[in-house]
TILUM-104189 format. One line per 3 residues: number of its first residue (from 1); their letters; for each residue x, y, z of N, C-alpha, C, CB. Coordinates in pm, whole numbers, plus 32768, in hexadecimal, padded with zeros to 4 digits. Glycine has a CB too. Example, Ala and Ser with C-alpha at 12.3 -4.5 7.8 and 13.67 -1.06 7.14 Angstrom:
1 = as = 8527 7DC7 830C 84CE 7E3E 830C 8528 7EB6 830C 846B 7E41 8389; 8505 7F1F 82C4 8557 7F96 82CA 850A 8003 8313 8580 7FC4 823C .
# end
This chain:
1 = xxx = 804D 7F93 7FF6 8005 8014 7FED 804C 807E 8002 7FA1 8020 803F; 8043 80D0 7FB2 807E 815E 7FA5 806A 81A0 8023 803F 81B5 7F31; 80B9 81EA 8054 80D3 8241 80B1 805A 82C3 80A5 816F 826B 809C .
4 = xxx = 804E 82EA 802E 7FDD 8354 8028 7F55 8308 8025 7FEA 83B7 7FA0; 7F50 828C 7FF2 7EC4 8238 8001 7E94 8230 80A3 7EDC 818C 7FC3; 7F17 8200 80FB 7EFC 81D0 8173 7EDB 822E 81D4 7F5B 818A 819B .
7 = xxx = 7F29 82A2 81A5 7EFD 8327 81FF 7E7A 8360 81E5 7F5D 839E 81E9; 7E57 8365 8166 7DA6 8380 8151 7D46 831D 81A2 7D75 8366 80A5; 7D73 82A0 81A1 7D14 8252 81EA 7D3C 8226 827D 7CF7 81DC 819A .
10 = xxx = 7D9F 825E 82AF 7DBE 8233 832A 7D56 8267 839F 7E4B 825F 8341; 7D41 8216 8407 7CE0 8244 8474 7D04 829B 84CC 7CB5 81E7 84BC; 7CDC 82DF 851B 7CEB 8338 8580 7D58 82CF 85E5 7C47 836C 85C4 .
13 = xxx = 7D27 826B 8602 7D60 8210 8642 7E15 81E5 8615 7CF7 81A0 862E; 7E0F 81D9 85A2 7E98 81BC 855A 7EF3 8233 854F 7E82 8187 84C8; 7EB8 82BF 853E 7F11 8340 8552 7F4C 834B 85E4 7EB7 83C8 8535 .
16 = xxx = 7ED1 8330 8625 7F08 8350 86BD 7F68 82CE 8701 7E73 836A 872C; 7F67 8267 86CC 7FBE 81F4 86DB 804D 822F 8690 7F75 8160 868E; 8040 8258 8631 80C9 8273 85F1 80FA 82EE 8650 80BF 829D 853F .
19 = xxx = 80BF 8341 8665 80EA 83C9 86C6 812E 838B 8744 8056 8430 86FE; 80CF 8330 876A 8102 82E8 87FF 818A 82B8 87F0 80A5 825E 8831; 818C 8263 878B 8214 8233 8769 828C 8279 8766 8212 8206 86FE .
22 = xxx = 827B 82E7 871A 82CF 8360 86FE 82EC 839B 87A8 826D 83DD 868B; 8283 83B1 87FA 82AF 83DA 8878 82F1 8377 88E3 8242 8411 88AE; 82DD 82DF 88C6 831A 829B 88FC 83A5 8295 88E0 82E5 8243 88F5 .
25 = xxx = 83C5 829F 8848 8449 82AD 8836 8495 830C 885A 845E 82A5 87D5; 845F 8376 885F 849C 8401 8883 84C2 83E7 891D 8429 848C 886D; 8469 83D2 896D 847D 83BD 89F8 84ED 8341 8A20 83EB 839E 8A33 .
28 = xxx = 84EC 82BC 89D0 8539 8265 89D2 85D0 82A3 89C8 850F 820B 896F; 85F0 82F1 896E 8670 8327 8941 8698 837A 89A8 866D 836F 88BE; 8644 83DC 89D1 8661 842F 8A48 8687 83EB 8ABF 85F5 847C 8A69 .
31 = xxx = 8637 8393 8AF2 865B 833A 8B53 86D0 82EE 8B48 8600 82ED 8B64; 86F1 82BB 8AD3 877D 827B 8AAD 87EF 82DB 8AD2 8787 825A 8A0B; 87DB 8356 8AA0 884A 83AB 8AAF 885B 83E1 8B26 884B 8409 8A5C .
34 = xxx = 87F7 83E1 8B89 87EE 8402 8C1C 8841 838C 8C4D 874D 840B 8C60; 87FC 831E 8C49 8821 82B3 8CBD 888E 8249 8C73 8786 8256 8CFB; 8894 8243 8BFA 8901 81F8 8BAF 8969 8241 8B90 88D8 81BF 8B39 .
37 = xxx = 8964 82A3 8B68 89F5 8305 8B45 8A07 836C 8BA3 89F4 8359 8AB0; 89CB 8382 8BFC 89D6 83C1 8C70 89D4 846F 8C5E 8A59 8387 8CB0; 8984 8473 8BF7 898D 852C 8BDA 8911 8553 8C3C 8964 8570 8B0C .
40 = xxx = 8917 859A 8C7E 88AF 85E5 8CE6 8851 8642 8C6F 8914 865E 8D72; 87D9 863E 8C95 8791 869F 8C2F 878E 8725 8C75 86F3 866E 8C04; 878E 878F 8C2C 8795 8811 8C68 870B 884A 8C65 87FA 886D 8C21 .
43 = xxx = 86DD 88AC 8C96 863E 88CF 8CBB 85EF 88D1 8C2A 862C 8979 8D0F; 8624 8902 8BBC 85F4 8913 8B52 85CF 887D 8B1E 864F 8964 8B05; 8642 882C 8B20 8619 877D 8AF5 8597 8773 8B44 869A 86EB 8B33 .
46 = xxx = 85A8 8788 8BCA 8530 874E 8C1F 84A8 8776 8BDF 8534 8787 8CBD; 84A2 8804 8BB8 842B 8847 8B6A 8400 87EC 8AF6 8455 88DB 8B2D; 846D 87D8 8AB6 8458 878C 8A35 8415 86F5 8A47 84EB 877E 89EC .
49 = xxx = 8446 86AF 8AB7 8423 8635 8ADC 839F 865B 8B1B 848C 85EB 8B33; 837B 86B9 8B32 82DE 86DD 8B77 8281 86C6 8AFA 82C7 8797 8BBA; 82B0 8711 8A9D 8250 8726 8A09 8265 86B8 89CD 8275 87A2 899B .
52 = xxx = 82A3 865D 89E7 82AE 85C5 89AB 8249 856D 89EB 8342 857E 89C6; 823A 8586 8A76 81EC 8540 8AAA 8163 8563 8AB3 821A 852A 8B0B; 814A 8606 8AB3 80C7 8619 8A7F 8082 85EE 89F9 80BE 868D 8A81 .
55 = xxx = 80E8 85F6 899A 80C2 85BE 8926 808D 8538 8931 8127 85C0 88D2; 80DD 84EF 8969 80D3 8473 8981 803D 842F 89C2 8143 8463 89D4; 801A 8486 8A28 7FC3 847D 8A6A 7F4C 849D 8A13 7FD9 84BF 8AD4 .
58 = xxx = 7F38 84EC 89C3 7ED7 850E 896A 7EBC 8493 88F6 7F04 8597 892B; 7F38 847F 88CF 7F47 8403 886C 7EF4 8387 8897 7FE2 83D5 8863; 7F36 835F 8919 7EFE 82F9 8967 7E62 8316 895E 7F3C 82F9 89FE .
61 = xxx = 7E2C 834B 89AC 7D9A 8384 89C8 7D6A 8375 893B 7D8D 842B 8A07; 7D88 83AD 88D4 7D4A 83A4 8849 7D56 82FE 8802 7DA4 841B 87E6; 7DBE 82C3 8830 7DD1 8242 8802 7D78 81D8 8844 7E5A 8220 8813 .
64 = xxx = 7D48 8203 88C5 7CD8 81C9 88FF 7C69 81D8 88E5 7CD1 81D7 895D; 7C40 824E 88E3 7BBB 8289 88AB 7B92 8263 8821 7BC2 831B 88AA; 7BFB 8278 87CC 7BF1 825C 8735 7B7A 82B8 8705 7BD1 81B4 8711 .
67 = xxx = 7B82 8326 8707 7B1C 8388 86EB 7AD4 838D 864C 7B63 8412 870C; 7A95 83E4 862C 7A64 83FE 85A0 7A90 8476 8569 79D7 8400 8597; 7A5A 84B2 851F 7A85 8534 84F1 7AAF 85AE 8525 7A3E 8554 84BC .
70 = xxx = 7A4B 85C1 8571 7A61 8643 85E2 7AB1 862A 863C 79EE 8670 8632; 7AA0 85C6 8670 7AE8 8582 86D3 7B99 857E 86CB 7AAD 84F4 86CB; 7BA8 8542 8664 7C32 8521 8619 7C5E 85B5 85F7 7C21 84B7 8581 .
73 = xxx = 7C08 860C 85CA 7C4C 868C 85C1 7C5D 86D1 865D 7BF0 86EE 8559; 7C12 86C6 86B2 7C39 870A 871E 7CB2 86B1 8753 7BC1 8721 8783; 7CCA 8632 8771 7D45 85EE 87A5 7DC0 8626 8743 7D34 853D 879D .
76 = xxx = 7DA3 8632 86C4 7E10 8655 8662 7E48 86FD 8690 7DC7 864B 85B2; 7DCA 8734 86BE 7E0D 87DD 86F3 7E36 87D7 8764 7DAC 885E 8700; 7E12 8788 87DB 7E51 877C 8843 7EDB 8737 884B 7E00 874A 888A .
79 = xxx = 7EF3 86D6 87E1 7F6E 86AE 87FA 7FF3 8715 879E 7F66 860B 87D0; 7F9C 874B 871F 8007 87BF 86E4 8027 8817 873F 7FD7 8816 8671; 7FCB 8857 87A4 7FE8 88BE 8808 8057 8897 886E 7F67 88DE 8853 .
82 = xxx = 8058 8805 8896 80CA 87CC 88F1 8139 87D0 8898 80B3 8733 892C; 8134 87A9 880A 81CD 879C 87C5 81E5 8826 8792 81DD 8725 873B; 8199 8884 877C 81CD 8917 877D 81E9 8936 8807 8165 8984 8741 .
85 = xxx = 81D9 8920 8883 8227 894A 88E3 82C5 8909 88D8 81DB 8928 8964; 82CF 8890 88CB 832A 885E 88B7 837B 889A 8847 8309 87EF 88B1; 8359 88AA 87CC 839A 88E8 8775 83CE 898C 87AF 833B 88E4 86FB .
88 = xxx = 8398 89C8 87DF 83AF 8A55 882C 8419 8A34 887B 8333 8A92 888A; 83FE 89C9 88CF 8473 89CA 893D 8516 8996 8900 843C 8954 89C1; 84E9 8946 889B 856E 8909 885E 8598 897A 87FF 8559 886F 8808 .
91 = xxx = 8560 89C2 87CB 859A 8A20 876C 85E2 8A98 87DB 8513 8A63 86FA; 85AA 8AA6 884A 85E2 8B0D 889A 866E 8AD6 88DC 8576 8B39 8908; 866A 8A48 88FC 86EC 89F7 8901 8743 8A12 88A7 86DE 8974 88F8 .
94 = xxx = 871C 89F2 8839 8770 8A07 87BC 87CF 8A94 879E 8708 89FE 874C; 8767 8AEC 87B6 87A8 8B81 87C4 87F1 8B95 881F 8757 8BE8 87D4; 87DF 8B62 88A6 8837 8B8E 8901 88C9 8B44 88F2 87F6 8B7A 8989 .
97 = xxx = 88CC 8AC1 88A3 8946 8AA1 88A0 899F 8AD1 881C 8942 8A18 88B2; 8943 8B0E 87C8 8995 8B6D 8763 89C1 8BFE 877D 8948 8B7B 86EF; 899F 8C10 87FA 89D6 8CA1 882A 8A6E 8CA7 8838 8999 8CC9 88BD .
100 = xxx = 8AA5 8D10 8818 8B50 8D16 8848 8B59 8D13 88D1 8BA8 8DA1 881C; 8BBF 8CE7 8901 8BD6 8CC5 898D 8BAF 8D3C 89EE 8C6E 8C9E 899F; 8BD2 8DC3 89B4 8BB5 8E19 8A10 8B45 8E4E 8A16 8BFB 8E68 8A12 .
103 = xxx = 8AF7 8E26 89AF 8A4F 8E3A 89D3 8A09 8DCA 8A10 89F6 8E54 8952; 8A32 8D61 8A46 89F2 8D11 8A8C 89D6 8D40 8B0C 8A2B 8CA5 8A8D; 893E 8D1A 8B2A 8926 8D46 8BC9 8967 8D0A 8C21 88A6 8D37 8BFD .
106 = xxx = 8974 8D2B 8CA8 89A5 8D01 8D19 8959 8C8C 8D43 89A7 8D65 8D76; 8992 8C26 8D85 895C 8BBD 8DC0 8920 8BF4 8E35 89B8 8B53 8DD8; 8899 8BB3 8E2A 8845 8BD4 8EB7 8830 8B73 8F04 87C2 8C08 8EA9 .
109 = xxx = 87E9 8B64 8F6E 87BD 8B0A 8FC8 878A 8A78 8F7E 874C 8B53 9018; 87AD 89F8 8FAD 8762 8991 8F6A 86DB 899D 8F5A 8773 8922 8FA2; 86A3 8942 8F15 8614 8920 8EEF 85DA 890C 8F70 8600 889F 8E8F .
112 = xxx = 860A 88A9 8FAA 85D1 8872 9040 85AC 88D6 90B3 8640 8818 9084; 861A 893F 90AD 8637 89BB 911C 85BA 8A0C 90DD 86ED 8A1B 9114; 85A8 8A36 905F 854A 8A86 9039 84A7 8A5B 904E 856C 8A99 8FB4 .
115 = xxx = 8497 89C6 9046 8415 89AB 9036 83F4 898F 90C4 83F6 893B 8FD0; 8445 899A 9137 842F 89A9 91CE 842A 8A34 9212 8499 8961 9211; 845A 8A89 91B0 8458 8B13 91FE 8414 8B7B 91A6 84F1 8B49 9223 .
118 = xxx = 83F0 8B6E 9126 83B2 8BC5 90D2 832B 8B9D 90BD 83F6 8BD0 905B; 82BA 8BEB 909F 823A 8BD8 903E 825E 8B83 8FC9 8203 8C66 9003; 81FA 8B1A 8F90 8231 8AF9 8EFD 823B 8B34 8E8D 8204 8AAA 8ED2 .
121 = xxx = 81EB 8BB8 8E96 8203 8C0F 8E17 829C 8C47 8E33 8185 8C97 8E05; 82D7 8C73 8E98 8335 8C9A 8E92 83A2 8C37 8E69 833C 8CD1 8EF5; 8397 8BC7 8E8F 83F8 8B45 8E7D 83ED 8B5A 8DDC 83B9 8A93 8EC6 .
124 = xxx = 8381 8B2B 8D9B 8374 8B38 8D16 83B8 8BB4 8CC2 82ED 8B37 8D05; 83AB 8C44 8CE8 83E7 8CAE 8CA7 8477 8CA0 8CD2 83A6 8D36 8CCA; 849B 8C81 8D2F 853F 8C77 8D48 857F 8C03 8CF1 8563 8C54 8DF1 .
127 = xxx = 853A 8B8D 8CF6 8570 8B1B 8CB9 8578 8B49 8BFD 84FC 8A89 8CE9; 851E 8B6B 8BEC 84FB 8B95 8B5A 8562 8C05 8B2E 845B 8BD0 8B4E; 857A 8C6A 8B71 85E9 8CCF 8B86 8688 8C92 8B5B 85E3 8CFA 8C2F .
130 = xxx = 8682 8C02 8B9D 86F0 8BCE 8B86 8769 8BFD 8BE2 8702 8BE2 8B05; 87CC 8B9E 8BEC 8834 8BA8 8C43 88BC 8B70 8C0A 880C 8B65 8CBC; 891A 8B73 8C42 8997 8B52 8C20 8996 8AB0 8C00 89F7 8B7F 8C94 .
133 = xxx = 897A 8A65 8C64 8940 89DD 8C58 8923 89B0 8BDD 88D1 89D0 8C9C; 88B2 89F3 8BA8 8864 89E8 8B36 88B4 89F3 8AA4 87FD 8A53 8B43; 88F7 8A4C 8AB9 8962 8A5C 8A3C 89EB 8A0B 8A32 8991 8AEE 8A38 .
136 = xxx = 8A1E 89DE 8A92 8A65 896F 8A79 8A46 890A 8A21 8A74 893D 8AD9; 8A9B 88E3 89AE 8A90 8859 8965 8AD3 87EE 899C 8ABE 885E 88E0; 8A5A 878D 89DE 8A8F 8718 8A1F 8AB4 8699 89A6 8A17 86E6 8A93 .
139 = xxx = 8A78 86A8 893D 8A8C 8634 88EF 8A63 864E 8862 8A43 85C0 8929; 8A9F 85FE 87F0 8A47 8625 876D 8A6B 85A1 8726 8A75 86C2 870E; 8A13 8591 86C9 8A1B 8506 8685 8A12 854B 85F8 8997 8488 86AE .
142 = xxx = 8A70 8522 85B8 8AAD 853E 8521 8A93 85D5 84F5 8A60 84D6 84A9; 8AD7 8620 8579 8AE2 86A8 8564 8A5D 86FC 8599 8AFB 86BB 84CD; 8A15 86C0 85A3 897F 86EB 85CE 8966 86DE 8673 8909 8681 857A .
145 = xxx = 895B 874A 86C2 8946 8759 873F 88C3 8704 8785 893C 87E7 874B; 88C1 86D8 87FA 8843 869C 883A 8799 86ED 8821 886C 869F 88E4; 87CF 8771 8844 8758 87D2 882D 8731 87CE 87AC 8774 8860 884D .
148 = xxx = 877D 87CC 8741 8770 87D5 86BC 8732 874F 869A 87F3 87F6 8675; 8756 86E1 86AE 86F9 864D 86A6 866B 8656 86CD 8732 85D9 870C; 8672 86A4 8757 85DE 86AC 8795 859A 86FE 873C 85D0 86EB 882C .
151 = xxx = 85B1 8769 8711 856E 87C7 86C1 854F 876F 864A 85C3 884B 86A1; 8590 8730 8602 8579 86F1 85AE 850D 8681 85BD 85E3 86D3 858E; 850F 8643 8626 84B1 85C8 8650 843A 8602 865C 84D2 857A 86D6 .
154 = xxx = 8422 869C 86A3 83A8 86D4 86B2 8371 86F5 8639 83AB 873C 8701; 83CE 872C 85D6 839B 875C 854F 8366 86D7 84FB 841A 87AE 84F9; 8382 8663 850D 8371 85E1 84CF 82D5 85CD 850D 83F2 8564 84FF .
157 = xxx = 82F5 85CC 85AE 8263 85AF 85E8 81EB 85FB 85B5 8262 85CB 8679; 8209 8696 85A4 81BB 86EC 8583 8151 86B3 850D 820D 875C 8561; 819F 8670 84AD 8156 8641 8419 8102 85C3 8450 81D4 860B 8389 .
160 = xxx = 8107 858B 84B9 807D 852C 84E7 800B 8572 8502 808E 84DA 856B; 8002 85CF 8574 7F81 860C 858F 7F4F 8679 850B 7F92 865F 8627; 7F99 869E 84BF 7F91 86ED 843E 7F4C 868E 83EC 801F 871D 83FC .
163 = xxx = 7F93 8627 83C9 7F49 85BF 8373 7EB1 857B 837D 7F98 8559 837C; 7EB6 858D 8423 7E1A 8566 8456 7DB4 85B8 844A 7E0F 854E 84DB; 7DF2 8647 845A 7D85 86BB 844F 7D6F 86B2 83AB 7DC3 8769 848C .
166 = xxx = 7DDD 86B5 8375 7DBC 86D4 82CC 7D5E 8660 8284 7E5B 86D5 826C; 7D8A 85DF 82AD 7D45 8576 8274 7CA1 8575 82AC 7D98 84EF 8299; 7C95 858D 8322 7C0B 85A6 834D 7BB5 862F 830C 7C17 85B4 83E9 .
169 = xxx = 7C0D 868B 830D 7BC1 8706 82B8 7B9F 86E4 822D 7C1C 878B 82AC; 7BE4 86AB 81EB 7BD8 8677 8154 7B7C 8606 8150 7C66 8644 8116; 7B82 85B4 81B0 7B03 8548 81CF 7A6B 8586 81BB 7B0C 8514 8278 .
172 = xxx = 7A64 85E2 8205 79E9 8645 8231 79B4 86A0 81CA 7A12 86A4 82A3; 7A20 86BF 8193 7A21 8708 811A 79E6 86DE 809B 7A96 871F 8100; 7A16 863C 8084 79E9 85DF 802A 7964 85B7 8049 7A3E 8571 8024 .
175 = xxx = 793D 85B7 80B3 78BA 8544 80C1 784E 85B2 80D8 78C3 84BF 8159; 785F 8641 80CA 77EB 868D 80E7 77BE 86B6 804F 780D 8710 8152; 7731 86B1 804F 76F5 86CE 7FB9 7735 875B 7FAC 7637 86CF 7FA8 .
178 = xxx = 7727 8770 7F0C 7762 87F9 7EE6 76D4 8847 7EF5 77B4 8802 7E3D; 76E0 88CC 7F08 7676 891D 7F2B 7653 8955 7E9E 769A 898C 7F9D; 75C8 8952 7E89 7582 899E 7DFC 75AA 8A0B 7DE9 74F3 89B6 7DF4 .
181 = x = 759D 8A4D 7D83 75C5 8ACC 7D78 7568 8B15 7D44 7631 8ADA 7D39 .
# end
């Protein structure tokens, strides 16, 4: 079966299963890098993991629910919002790593300390403003840094809810009778 034909005929359950598999793959790589390779995640890395987990939860619920057209669009939009949040955080991380050394923000307190001492909104704004630890390049594969790989993963993952939404919109447009002029 051709990919285009499969995409047009795939159910919401199949799309959500594909999205969940992508989320599981991304989390497996992240956990391997932390526990297998010994790389400690910075605060932006942790926020990227949160975005993957939120998208994974949306995909899991969609997989179990197997909604029809409107429900599939709702799940697609929710998953796309989570993935978009991940793209924003990963993009910010890549940007921080490309700054000249004299422009890198200074290191602040750790995420554990901030979560215990500050309101959540302040923690989020401080983490997204970046710190020196997030600008450090800890590893690269084939010349691509880990945040760049994560950004690529989010970009690929965004195609799943987009395709789920577009196939449902096309399907509903094809089944509606043409209005008489």
